[in-house]
C-alpha positions in Angstrom: 97.7 140.3 90.4 98.0 136.9 91.9 96.4 136.1 95.3 96.8 133.2 97.8 93.8 130.7 98.0 93.6 128.2 100.8 91.0 125.3 100.6 90.5 124.2 104.0 89.3 120.9 105.4 91.0 118.7 107.7 94.3 120.2 106.3 95.0 123.2 104.1 95.6 123.1 100.3 97.2 126.3 98.9 96.9 127.8 95.4 97.3 131.1 93.7 94.6 132.8 91.7 94.6 135.9 89.3 92.4 137.8 87.4 91.4 134.9 84.7 88.4 133.0 85.8 89.2 130.1 83.5 92.7 129.9 84.9 91.5 130.0 88.2 89.2 127.3 87.9 92.2 125.1 86.3 94.4 126.0 89.3 91.7 125.0 91.6 90.8 121.8 89.8 94.8 121.0 89.9 94.7 121.3 93.6 91.8 119.3 94.0 93.3 116.6 91.8 96.6 116.6 93.7 95.0 115.8 96.9 95.1 112.1 96.7 98.9 112.2 95.9 99.4 114.5 98.9 97.4 112.1 101.0 99.6 109.1 99.9 102.8 111.1 100.7 101.6 111.8 104.2 100.5 108.3 104.6 103.9 107.2 103.6 105.7 109.6 105.8 103.5 108.5 108.6 104.4 104.8 108.1 108.2 105.8 108.2 107.5 107.6 111.6 105.7 104.7 112.9 108.5 102.5 111.8 111.2 104.5 113.4 109.1 104.5 116.7 109.0 100.7 116.7 112.8 100.6 116.0 113.4 103.0 118.8 111.0 100.9 121.4 113.4 97.7 120.5 116.4 99.9 120.9 115.3 101.2 124.4 114.4 97.6 125.3 117.9 96.3 124.3 119.5 99.3 126.1 117.7 98.4 129.2 118.4 94.9 129.2 122.1 95.6 128.7 122.0 98.1 131.5 120.3 95.6 133.7 123.2 93.0 132.7 126.1 95.1 133.4 124.5 96.1 136.8 124.0 92.7 137.6 127.3 91.9 136.7 129.0 94.4 138.6 127.0 93.5 141.6 128.2 89.9 141.2 131.8 91.1 140.7 131.6 93.3 143.8 130.2 90.4 145.9 133.0 88.1 144.5 135.7 90.5 145.3 134.6 91.6 148.8 132.7 88.5 149.8 131.3 88.5 153.3 133.1 91.8 154.2 130.1 93.7 152.5 127.6 92.4 155.2 129.5 94.3 157.9 
């Protein structure tokens, strides 16, 4: 009968254990040996998310600049169309 084993630290690492002590040690060792790979994958995912965040920041800045430009252009157009009539 297999049971779940969770090795906990900053994160959890799960494996299964059974009735064979030698097999259990091998499974635990494999789980421990795989931790550096899991760390590297997590670091790669984090780097990807950080890159996406930087790209999003740039897009927001560009969009805000475009919005400001459009509003400014619209204000200039309104003033040009209506001139001094806007002042009352």
